N, C-alpha and C positions, 0 to 999 in steps of 0.2 A: 397474445394476451398471456401476462405473467400469472402464474398460479398463486395459490395462497402460500404454499411452501416456499417459492421463490421470494414472496414479499416477506414472510416471517424470517427467511435467512437473512434478507438484507437488514431488516429491523435489529435482529439479534446481533448480527456481526458488527453493525454500527455501534451498538451499546457496548460490546466487547473492546472494540478498536479504540473508542474514546474513553475507556475506562470507566463508563457508568456502571458496568458490571466488571468488578476488578479480578485479577488472577486469583484463582482459588476459590472462587464464589460458586456455590452449589446452584445448578440450574434445574428448576422443578418444572416439568412439562405442564401440568395443570396450572400453576401460578403463571406461567408465561402466556398460556391459552387464554386465561382470563385477562391479563393485562394487554395483550395485543389483539384480542378478540378474533382468535383463530381457533379451529378445532385442534385437538390433540394430535391428530395425524400429520397435519402440515408442521407443527412444531417439532414433532419427532423426525420428521424428514429434514427440516432445517438444521436440527442438531447433528444429524448424521453427516451432512454436508460439511457443517463446521468442525467437525471431528476430523475430516479429511483434509481440511485446510490447516489443521494444527492449532486451532483456536479452542477447541473443546475436547475434553476427555470423558469418554462413556465407559463405566464400569458396569457390565450387565448385572442387574439384580442387586446392584448397590447403590451407586450415585453417579450422576452426571455434573461435571464442574469445568469452569474455565480453566484452561490450562496455565501453569505457572511459567514465568519467564526466567531463563537461566543463561548464563554467559555462553554456553555451548551452543544455545539457540541462536544467539547473535551471530557466532562464527559460522554455523552452518546455513543460516539465512544468507549471510553476506557472500559466502563461496558460491551458492547456488545462483544468487543474483549477477555476481561477477560473470559467471560462465554464460548464463543465459541472456542477461539484458545486454551484454556487449554484442552478441550476435544480432539480437532484436535491433539495436541502434544501428547496426550496419544496414541491415535489411531496410529499416525505414529511411535512411538517407537514399537508398535507391528508389524507393516506392512511395514515399509520403506525398500526400494530395495537398493542393493549395488550402483546402478546408482545414486540415489538420495543422499546417503551418500557421494559418490565421488563428486558430485555437491557442496555439502556443504564444504567439505574439500578444494576444490579449491578456493571457495570463501573466507574462513578463511585464507587460505596461502597467498592469494592476499593482504589482508587487513594487514597482519603482515608486508608487505614490505612497507606499507605507502599508503596513498591515493592521492598522485601525485598532479597534478595542480588544480584539482577542488575537495577538500577533503569533502565537504558537500554533493555533488551529489553522490559521490562514497560511502560515509558513509550511505546515505539513501539508495541508491540502494542496497547495500548489506543486510541492515535490511529488505528491502521489499522481497529480493530474499530469504533470509532465511525462513521468515514467509509463503511466498507462496510455496516454496519447501515443507515445513512441512505440509502445507495443502493439496498439491498434495499427499504427501507420506500417508496421512490418508486414501486414497482410497476411499473417500466419495466425489463426485463431488458437492453435495449440500453444504457441508462445505465450499469448495473451492469457489464457486459461492457467498456465503454470506460473506466470509473473504476478498475476493479481493478487494471490494468497500470500505470496512472499512480502509485497508491499503492504499488505495489512498487517502482518506480523511485524514487519519494521516500524510501521506506524505507532503501533501500540508499545513497543520498546521506547520509541522516541518520546512519547508522551510521559513516560515515567520518570524522565531525567530530571535532575534538579535545575539544570539550565539548558533548556531544549532549543534556546535561541543561539546557542554558542557558535554553530556553524551557518549562519544566516547569510553573512557576507560571502562566504565561499560558495554556497548553493547559488546565490544570485549570479555570481560570476560564471559558474559552471552553466547555468541556464542560457546566458547570452551567448557563450561560446557554442552551446550545442545548438541553438536556433541557427547561428551563423553556419555552422557544419552543414546542418540539414537543408538549410536555404540554398547552399551551394553544392548539395549532393556529394559532401565529401564523407564518404563511408568510414575510412580509416580514421578521420578525426572525431567523428561521432561516436565510434566505438571507444576510442581511448579516453574522451571526455566522460561518457557514461561510467566508464571503470574508475575515473578519478572521483567521480561524484559519490560512488558506492563506498569506495575506500575511505573518503572523506568522512561518510556517515559512520563507518566502522570504527574509525579512530577516536571520533568526537565521543562517541557512546562508550567506549572502553575507558576513556579518560575519566568518566563520570560515574563508573560502577564499580 
């Protein structure tokens, strides 16, 4: 059973990643406790975890606020993702289960029908789902624990762009190629495709900031 701190972490993180709480915003423990209906201790523990993820800055005896987004952050995030996710994709190609393949197929089939009334959110959600599913399929929990915060940081940057749909076609193509590579247990191809996807993200973000 998930603790109150776990649930508070999920709720606050979601608000930060979708920019409901924007970069630089002050985070007041008491206000968050009242809003989310948790005690101060679970809120404090959640904020400490978010600081480790890079989404929150805690200044003891001063203030706690949502971290700002900088160009250097983008470079560091993408460099880390290129290293870790390419290895994760290689392992996933060797270990992926039929249920994980089915999850990916359902996601891709949904995207082919279009992204509905909120295309940016659905595009980003699909991309996160694909990358997290691959991390899970690697069978290595440490890779998943390392990759998940990097994906959340990437998603927050993505939502701040003036044209977040600019790479939609490239991403859809990468997803189809990736599914084919995983389905055929082609570890080298999966590794290269995931690298191309991350580099594509890096390039299209830099072109807009």
